[in-house]
C-alpha positions in Angstrom: 9.8 12.1 -31.7 7.1 11.9 -33.8 4.0 14.2 -33.2 1.5 13.1 -30.9 -1.9 11.4 -31.4 -5.3 13.2 -30.1 -5.1 10.0 -27.8 -1.3 10.2 -26.7 -2.3 14.3 -26.0 -5.1 12.9 -24.1 -3.5 10.4 -22.2 -0.8 12.9 -21.3 -3.1 15.4 -19.9 -4.8 12.7 -17.6 -1.7 11.4 -16.1 -0.8 15.0 -15.2 -4.2 15.4 -14.0 -4.1 12.0 -12.0 -0.8 12.9 -10.8 -1.8 16.4 -9.1 -4.6 15.0 -7.6 -3.0 12.3 -5.8 -0.1 14.9 -4.7 2.5 12.9 -6.7 1.9 9.4 -6.8 1.6 8.1 -10.6 -1.3 6.6 -11.5 -2.1 3.1 -13.0 -3.2 2.0 -15.8 -6.8 1.3 -14.8 -7.1 4.7 -13.1 -5.7 6.0 -16.8 -8.5 3.9 -18.7 -10.7 5.2 -16.4 -9.9 8.9 -17.2 -10.0 8.2 -20.4 -13.5 6.5 -20.4 -11.9 3.3 -21.8 -11.9 -0.5 -20.5 -9.6 -1.7 -22.4 -5.7 -2.0 -21.0 -4.7 -2.7 -24.4 -6.0 0.5 -25.9 -4.1 2.6 -22.7 -1.0 0.8 -23.8 -1.7 1.8 -27.1 -1.9 5.1 -26.4 0.8 5.2 -23.8 3.3 4.1 -26.8 2.3 7.0 -28.6 2.5 9.5 -26.0 6.1 7.9 -24.8 7.2 8.4 -28.1 6.4 11.6 -28.6 7.8 12.8 -25.3 4.7 13.6 -23.3 5.4 11.2 -20.7 8.0 8.8 -18.9 8.0 5.2 -17.5 9.8 5.4 -13.9 11.1 2.1 -12.7 10.4 -1.2 -14.0 8.1 -3.6 -12.9 5.8 -0.8 -10.7 2.4 -0.8 -11.2 3.0 3.2 -10.9 5.3 3.8 -13.6 3.8 6.0 -16.0 4.6 9.8 -14.8 4.1 13.0 -16.6 6.6 15.5 -17.9 5.5 18.9 -16.5 6.1 21.9 -18.3 8.8 23.8 -17.5 10.5 20.7 -15.5 13.3 18.7 -16.5 12.1 15.5 -17.2 15.5 13.8 -15.4 15.5 15.7 -12.7 12.7 18.0 -11.9 14.8 21.3 -11.8 13.0 24.2 -13.5 14.0 24.8 -17.2 13.6 27.7 -19.6 10.2 27.4 -21.4 10.9 26.2 -25.2 11.4 28.9 -27.4 12.9 30.9 -24.6 16.3 32.8 -25.8 19.0 34.5 -23.7 18.4 37.7 -25.1 15.3 38.0 -23.5 14.9 39.5 -20.4 14.1 37.3 -17.5 12.6 39.1 -14.0 11.4 36.2 -12.0 14.0 33.4 -11.1 12.2 31.5 -8.6 12.1 27.8 -9.4 15.4 27.8 -11.4 18.0 26.2 -10.3 21.4 27.4 -9.4 24.2 26.1 -10.8 27.7 26.5 -9.9 29.5 28.1 -13.1 33.1 27.8 -12.9 35.0 31.6 -12.5 32.0 33.3 -11.8 31.3 34.2 -7.8 27.7 32.5 -6.7 24.7 35.0 -6.0 
């Protein structure tokens, strides 16, 4: 992954904001362009390419007009479950487990 450009970071922020404002509906390229203040779809696609390469957003099903999805902090980009923040080490004390997935571990009884 490459370091994200300013345009890619702005696009990722816009996608996340639009996604949240719509209640979970992915934005269109036009909506993203409007949020960035650009009218050219080519410019949006250029920034989108950088954001995808940097891992800031992901594409949903191909062929969909609303296929640009945010990668929300603290969520797995594939399944949406909570994941520990970057930099977390097992030695750190975890006191709040709300939002974390409970995965079965062979040989250990569930909580």
